[in-house]
Each structure stands twice: as C-alpha cells, then as structure tokens.
C-alpha positions as MATLAB code, in Angstrom:
seq = 'MLMTWERKILRKIYGPTKENVQWRIKTNEELRTKYKSQDIVTIIKIRRLEWLGHVCRMNEARSVKKILEGK';
ca = [
      -1.361  -25.361   -3.299;
      -3.049  -22.252   -4.718;
      -2.987  -21.604   -8.438;
      -2.136  -18.205   -9.908;
      -5.734  -17.225  -10.714;
      -6.844  -18.283   -7.222;
      -4.217  -16.027   -5.643;
      -5.322  -13.169   -7.901;
      -8.945  -13.576   -6.798;
      -7.997  -13.936   -3.129;
      -5.904  -10.761   -3.321;
      -8.959   -8.895   -4.623;
     -11.198  -10.350   -1.922;
      -8.868   -9.803    1.032;
      -7.459   -6.530   -0.269;
      -4.104   -4.912    0.487;
      -2.405   -4.590    3.870;
      -1.407   -1.237    5.328;
       2.037   -1.150    6.904;
       2.973    2.144    8.531;
       1.668    4.608    5.928;
       2.121    2.456    2.818;
      -0.146   -0.183    1.250;
       1.168   -3.515   -0.040;
      -0.347   -6.659   -1.516;
      -0.551   -9.735    0.687;
       2.176  -12.346    0.340;
       1.414  -15.881   -0.803;
       1.950  -17.098    2.770;
      -0.577  -14.583    4.140;
      -3.094  -15.721    1.514;
      -2.559  -19.388    2.404;
      -3.136  -18.623    6.084;
      -6.345  -16.641    5.441;
      -7.604  -19.092    2.822;
      -7.304  -22.059    5.183;
      -9.084  -20.253    7.983;
     -12.136  -19.188    5.957;
     -14.273  -20.817    3.288;
     -14.001  -18.769    0.090;
     -17.552  -19.645   -1.019;
     -18.948  -18.291    2.247;
     -16.972  -15.078    1.838;
     -18.324  -14.579   -1.692;
     -21.911  -15.191   -0.517;
     -21.495  -12.707    2.335;
     -20.087  -10.057   -0.009;
     -22.986  -10.566   -2.437;
     -25.504  -10.118    0.366;
     -23.694   -6.978    1.528;
     -23.879   -5.604   -2.016;
     -27.568   -6.472   -2.267;
     -28.257   -4.630    0.973;
     -26.372   -1.623   -0.389;
     -28.435   -1.638   -3.598;
     -31.716   -2.044   -1.677;
     -30.951    1.115    0.303;
     -30.205    3.114   -2.872;
     -32.429    5.897   -4.152;
     -35.171    4.704   -6.536;
     -33.734    6.890   -9.313;
     -30.400    5.020   -9.420;
     -29.928    2.836  -12.486;
     -28.574   -0.128  -10.494;
     -31.711   -0.141   -8.346;
     -33.923    0.049  -11.461;
     -32.081   -2.879  -13.045;
     -32.375   -4.981   -9.884;
     -36.111   -4.315   -9.695;
     -36.554   -4.882  -13.433;
     -37.962   -1.432  -14.171;
];
C-alpha cells in the first residue's frame, strides 16, 4: 500500500494525464499499476542523468553550468 507522500512523489514523477483536451491527475489505481511495473529508484536515476545531459549541453555562461563545473 502506498503512503500519502509516496503518491505525491509518484504524481510528480509520472505527471498528469490528458483526457480529450483537459489534464487530470492520475488516480491511486493508475499509480499502483505504474509503480508495480517500474522501479522508482531506476526512474529517479534516469531522470537525474537526463538532467545532467541537459546541463552539459548548456551554454558556458549559464549559472547552472558554472555551478556544476565549480567555477
């Protein structure tokens, strides 16, 4: 059984669902289905690597890039 804070985090990770032209948050049942099919730790690691790749491609003048490189 998922706790409240786990559902909150999973909703942020998986994002909303678009039905017709309107967005809605995922139901608890949808979260349980997705959570069982994928390892949450793996998802977080993948997202971190995606973010790192994004930062690495940034312009050298960007503050995030400077912070990452320690300049």
